[in-house]
C-alpha positions in Angstrom: 0.0 0.0 0.0 1.4 3.4 -1.0 0.2 7.0 -1.1 -0.1 7.1 -4.9 -2.4 4.0 -5.1 -4.5 5.3 -2.2 -4.8 8.7 -3.9 -6.1 7.1 -7.1 -8.6 5.0 -5.1 -9.7 8.0 -3.1 -10.3 10.0 -6.3 -12.4 7.2 -7.8 -14.4 6.4 -4.7 -15.1 9.7 -2.9 -16.6 13.0 -4.0 -14.4 16.1 -4.8 -16.6 18.1 -2.4 -14.8 16.5 0.5 -11.6 18.7 0.2 -8.4 17.0 1.4 -5.3 19.0 2.0 -2.6 16.3 2.0 -1.9 13.7 -0.7 -0.5 11.2 1.8 -2.3 8.8 4.1 -1.9 8.4 7.9 -0.7 5.1 9.2 -0.1 5.9 12.9 0.4 8.9 15.2 1.7 9.6 18.7 1.3 12.9 20.5 2.4 15.6 18.0 3.8 13.3 15.4 2.3 11.2 12.7 3.7 8.8 10.0 2.2 8.0 6.6 1.8 4.6 5.0 5.2 4.9 3.4 6.9 5.6 6.8 7.5 9.4 6.4 7.3 11.4 9.6 5.3 14.7 10.1 5.0 17.1 13.0 1.4 17.9 13.4 0.6 21.6 13.8 -3.0 21.0 12.6 -4.1 18.6 15.3 -7.1 17.5 13.3 -8.3 21.1 13.1 -8.0 21.9 16.9 -9.3 18.5 18.0 -6.1 17.1 19.6 -5.2 19.6 22.4 -4.2 16.5 24.3 -2.3 15.0 21.4 -2.6 11.8 19.4 -3.4 8.7 21.5 -2.7 10.1 25.0 -2.3 7.0 27.2 -4.9 8.2 29.7 -7.5 8.7 26.9 -6.6 5.4 25.2 -7.1 3.6 28.5 -10.4 5.3 29.2 -11.8 4.3 25.8 -10.5 0.8 26.1 -12.2 0.4 29.5 -15.5 1.7 28.2 -15.2 -0.6 25.1 -15.1 -3.6 27.5 -18.4 -2.5 29.0 -20.7 -1.3 26.2 -20.5 1.0 23.1 -24.0 2.2 22.6 -27.5 2.1 24.1 -28.7 5.5 22.9 -28.7 7.7 25.9 -32.4 8.7 25.2 -33.3 5.0 25.5 -31.1 3.6 28.3 -29.0 6.3 30.0 -25.6 5.9 31.6 -23.7 7.6 34.4 -20.8 8.9 32.3 -23.2 11.4 30.5 -24.4 12.7 33.9 -20.9 12.9 35.3 -19.4 14.8 32.4 -22.4 17.2 32.4 -21.8 17.9 36.1 -18.2 18.6 35.5 -18.8 20.9 32.5 -21.6 22.7 34.5 -19.1 23.3 37.4 -16.3 24.6 35.1 -18.1 26.7 32.5 -17.9 30.4 33.3 -20.7 32.1 35.1 -22.2 31.8 38.6 -25.7 30.9 37.4 -27.2 27.4 37.5 -26.2 25.5 34.4 -27.2 22.4 32.5 -25.4 20.6 29.6 -26.6 18.4 26.7 -24.3 16.4 24.5 -24.3 15.8 20.8 -21.9 14.5 18.2 -20.4 17.4 16.0 -19.8 21.1 16.4 -22.4 21.9 13.8 -25.0 19.9 15.9 -24.0 21.9 19.0 -24.6 25.1 17.1 -27.9 24.0 15.6 -29.1 22.9 19.0 -28.0 26.1 20.7 -30.1 28.0 18.1 -33.0 25.6 18.8 -32.7 26.2 22.5 -32.6 30.0 22.1 -35.7 29.9 19.8 -37.6 27.7 22.2 -36.8 29.9 25.2 -37.6 33.2 23.5 -40.3 32.3 21.0 -38.4 34.3 18.4 -36.9 33.3 15.0 -34.0 35.7 14.3 -30.3 35.1 14.7 -27.4 37.6 14.3 -23.9 36.2 13.4 -20.7 37.8 12.1 -18.7 38.1 8.9 -15.7 35.7 9.0 -17.4 33.4 11.5 -17.6 29.6 10.9 -20.4 27.6 12.5 -20.6 24.4 10.5 -21.7 22.8 7.2 -25.3 22.0 7.9 -27.9 24.3 6.4 -28.3 26.4 9.6 -24.5 26.2 10.2 -23.9 27.5 6.6 -26.5 30.2 7.1 -24.7 31.4 10.2 -21.2 31.1 8.7 -19.8 34.4 7.4 -17.7 33.1 4.5 -19.1 32.1 1.1 -16.3 30.2 -0.6 -16.0 27.2 -0.2 -18.7 26.7 2.5 -21.8 28.3 1.1 -21.3 28.5 -2.7 -23.9 26.5 -4.5 -25.8 25.3 -1.5 -28.6 27.9 -1.0 -31.3 28.8 -0.3 -30.5 29.0 3.4 -32.7 29.3 6.5 -34.2 32.7 6.8 -34.0 35.3 9.6 -30.2 35.1 9.8 -28.2 38.4 9.6 -24.5 39.2 9.6 -22.6 42.1 11.0 -18.8 42.8 10.6 -16.5 41.3 13.3 -13.8 43.4 14.8 -10.6 43.2 12.9 -7.7 45.4 13.8 -5.6 44.7 10.7 -8.4 45.5 8.4 -9.6 48.6 10.3 -12.8 47.3 11.8 -13.1 48.4 15.5 -15.3 47.0 18.2 -17.4 50.2 18.0 -17.8 49.7 14.3 -19.1 46.2 14.8 -21.5 47.1 17.7 -22.8 50.0 15.6 -23.5 47.5 12.7 -25.5 45.3 15.1 -27.5 48.3 16.3 -28.1 49.2 12.7 -29.4 45.7 11.9 -31.8 46.1 14.8 -33.1 49.3 13.2 -32.9 48.5 9.5 -33.4 44.7 9.1 -35.1 43.0 12.1 -36.7 44.4 15.1 -35.1 43.3 18.4 -38.3 41.6 19.6 -37.8 39.1 16.7 -34.2 38.2 17.5 -33.7 35.0 19.5 -29.9 35.0 19.6 -26.6 36.6 18.8 -23.8 34.0 18.1 -20.1 34.8 18.0 -16.7 33.1 18.4 -14.6 34.6 21.2 -11.7 34.0 18.8 -12.8 33.4 15.2 -11.3 30.2 14.0 -11.8 29.9 10.2 -12.0 33.7 10.2 -8.4 34.2 11.0 -8.0 33.8 14.8 -9.3 37.3 15.4 -10.0 37.7 19.1 -13.2 39.5 20.2 -12.1 42.7 22.1 -13.5 42.9 25.7 -15.4 46.0 24.9 -17.1 44.2 21.9 -18.2 41.3 24.1 -19.5 43.7 26.8 -21.4 45.5 24.1 -23.0 42.3 22.9 -24.0 41.4 26.4 -25.5 44.9 26.9 -27.5 44.6 23.7 -28.7 41.1 24.6 -29.7 42.2 28.1 -31.5 45.3 26.8 -33.6 43.3 24.3 -34.0 39.9 25.9 -31.7 38.2 23.3 -29.7 35.0 24.1 -26.0 35.4 23.8 -24.3 32.3 22.3 -20.5 31.9 22.5 -19.3 29.4 19.9 -16.3 27.7 21.6 -16.1 24.7 19.3 -12.5 25.7 18.4 -11.5 27.8 21.3 -12.4 25.5 24.2 -10.4 23.1 26.4 -7.2 25.0 27.2 -6.4 26.2 23.7 -6.5 29.9 24.7 -4.9 29.4 28.1 -8.3 28.9 29.8 -10.6 25.9 29.8 -13.1 28.2 28.0 -12.1 31.3 26.1 -15.1 33.2 27.7 -13.1 33.1 30.9 -11.0 35.9 29.4 -14.0 38.2 29.7 -15.8 39.9 32.5 -19.2 39.1 31.2 -20.8 35.7 30.5 -22.6 34.1 27.6 -26.0 32.5 28.1 -25.1 29.4 26.1 -21.7 28.0 25.1 -21.2 25.4 22.3 -18.2 23.0 22.5 -16.8 20.2 20.5 -13.3 19.4 18.9 -10.8 19.0 21.8 -13.6 18.2 24.3 -13.1 14.4 23.6 -9.5 14.1 22.4 -10.3 12.9 18.9 -13.6 11.2 19.6 -16.8 12.7 18.1 -18.5 14.6 20.9 -20.0 18.0 21.2 -22.3 19.9 23.6 -24.1 22.9 24.7 -23.8 24.3 28.3 -25.8 27.2 29.5 -28.3 28.8 31.9 -30.5 26.0 33.3 -33.7 27.9 32.6 -32.8 28.3 28.9 -31.6 24.7 28.6 -34.9 23.4 29.9 -36.9 25.4 27.3 -37.1 22.6 24.8 -39.7 19.9 25.4 -38.6 16.3 26.0 -37.5 14.8 22.7 -36.7 18.2 21.2 -33.0 17.7 21.8 -30.7 14.7 21.3 -29.7 12.3 18.5 -29.1 8.6 18.0 -25.3 8.9 18.7 -25.5 12.0 20.9 -23.3 11.5 24.0 -21.7 8.3 22.7 -20.3 6.3 25.7 -16.8 5.9 24.2 -16.6 9.7 23.5 -17.8 10.5 27.0 -15.2 8.3 28.6 -12.5 10.0 26.4 -13.8 13.5 27.5 -13.7 12.6 31.2 -10.0 11.6 30.7 -9.4 14.8 28.7 -10.4 16.9 31.7 -8.1 15.0 33.9 -5.2 15.4 31.5 -5.8 19.1 31.2 -5.7 19.5 35.0 -2.9 17.1 35.8 -0.6 18.3 33.0 -1.5 21.9 33.5 -2.3 22.4 29.9 -3.8 25.9 30.3 -0.5 27.1 31.6 1.3 25.1 28.9 -0.8 26.8 26.2 0.4 30.2 27.4 4.0 29.1 27.5 4.0 27.5 24.1 2.0 30.4 22.6 4.4 33.0 24.0 7.4 31.1 22.7 5.9 30.9 19.2 4.9 34.5 19.2 8.4 35.6 20.3 10.0 33.5 17.5 7.6 35.1 14.9 8.3 38.6 16.3 12.0 38.1 15.8 11.4 37.3 12.1 9.5 40.5 11.3 12.5 42.2 9.9 13.3 39.3 7.6 9.7 38.6 6.5 8.2 41.9 5.1 4.9 40.1 4.4 4.4 39.3 8.1 1.7 41.9 9.0 0.3 40.6 12.3 0.9 38.0 15.1 -2.0 37.4 17.4 -4.1 35.2 19.5 -4.5 34.2 23.2 -2.6 31.3 24.7 -1.7 28.8 22.0 -4.4 29.9 19.6 -1.8 31.8 17.6 -2.0 33.1 14.0 0.2 35.0 11.6 -1.3 37.2 8.9 0.5 38.0 5.7 0.0 41.0 3.4 1.9 41.8 0.2 5.0 43.7 1.1 4.4 47.5 1.2 0.6 47.1 0.7 -2.5 46.3 2.6 -3.5 43.5 0.2 -3.9 40.0 1.6 -1.1 37.6 0.4 -2.7 34.2 0.1 0.0 33.1 -2.4 2.7 33.6 0.2 0.8 31.5 2.7 0.4 28.7 0.1 4.1 28.8 -0.6 4.9 28.5 3.1 2.4 25.8 3.7 3.7 23.8 0.7 7.4 24.1 1.7 6.6 23.2 5.3 4.7 20.1 4.2 7.8 19.1 2.1 9.8 19.4 5.3 7.4 17.3 7.3 5.4 20.1 9.1 1.6 20.3 8.8 0.3 23.9 8.8 -3.3 25.1 8.3 -4.3 28.3 6.5 -7.4 30.3 7.4 -8.9 33.8 7.1 -11.5 35.3 4.8 -8.7 35.8 2.2 -6.7 32.7 3.0 -3.8 34.8 4.0 -3.4 33.6 7.6 -1.5 30.7 9.0 -3.0 29.2 12.2 -1.0 27.1 14.6 -2.8 24.3 16.3 -0.1 22.0 17.7 -1.1 19.7 20.6 -0.6 21.3 24.0 1.2 18.1 25.1 3.9 18.5 22.4 7.4 17.6 23.6 9.7 20.6 23.8 12.2 19.1 21.5 9.6 18.4 18.8 8.2 21.9 19.2 11.6 23.5 18.8 12.3 21.3 15.8 9.0 22.5 14.2 9.8 26.2 14.9 13.1 25.7 13.2 11.4 24.3 10.1 8.9 27.2 10.2 11.6 29.8 10.3 13.5 28.2 7.4 10.4 28.0 5.1 9.3 31.5 5.9 12.7 32.9 4.9 12.9 30.6 1.8 9.4 31.8 0.7 10.6 35.4 0.9 13.7 34.5 -1.1 11.6 32.7 -3.7 10.1 36.1 -4.6 13.3 37.9 -5.0 
């Protein structure tokens, strides 16, 4: 079995709509490293798109899954419940930000969590409207796409979308959009497009993921909280990508002095197993009637066992503190390269949710071509990097927080080399 044969089989058997970045195939992985079917080694700075904060195959997580596998794999929680669902809900309720009573429901994917958060908000308020933000990503389901603030490749050709969804610009310092600008745009929506009494929810990412790792300024989040309080609107924080120690806190909303009413979660919640959830104010979470929430695989026992182990690993290995240390090291290394990389326009992100944005030298024009060169050269050297941003001109760094220091240093050395080489290629 080799990569070339598998690529040919993949192209013949699967649709082109499932975009795949790499042309090689994984055989095994350990912590922050993976090997393809031909034995080549790669350092994983993608982590399954922010799913592996605890790394590939953490021993605690493998043991927890194996133990659950020996007991049972599925009953459907809605038919025969099990204690692990309740135990994880209790732990999430206790650790999610906010002093109010909370409840948690589990699902399977991030898109499901978002869809159910909207359902809960609509059930609680009796209103249809939802306000989201440009650059935001909330999933590939119909409602997820409607909420997502990026057309290509996520929305192109898939409409019409659910109605009563509106978008406002998200704060973006590099591109000149202030928190005040964004809040003014929300207020304008409430005057020009939909009356506040018809808005069920405002949904935002504390740090936009696909949008370019743009962090919501504190004054912006306070402003959203004020608008929601004034008009009886539910504030939803989409923490599918930001959660579980990535930003230096268990939840990114812990960086703010106001709370969201509902928080969606997925990705690193279960260390590679499919699990998502919504945690929020108990009165809101109880708004849906029995049977209104759930799913056949929602709260899968193997995934729940993995998630309980993930929380233990985050605590015992102090991964919130580790995220800050790793992020600071990466940002310092990138800052030292500014003079050598004229395209490097911005370095940002809390904790280890770090991004570098690239603009054409001497201009304010996004330089997606430079990012593609860096990404391609890094892949040739065995380093997996992901791009993001509305214009595809941002590199996001999503290494496992458990990465060994020697492997991390090796990856930063490769990164520095390919950045400098990519500048030289333009000369």
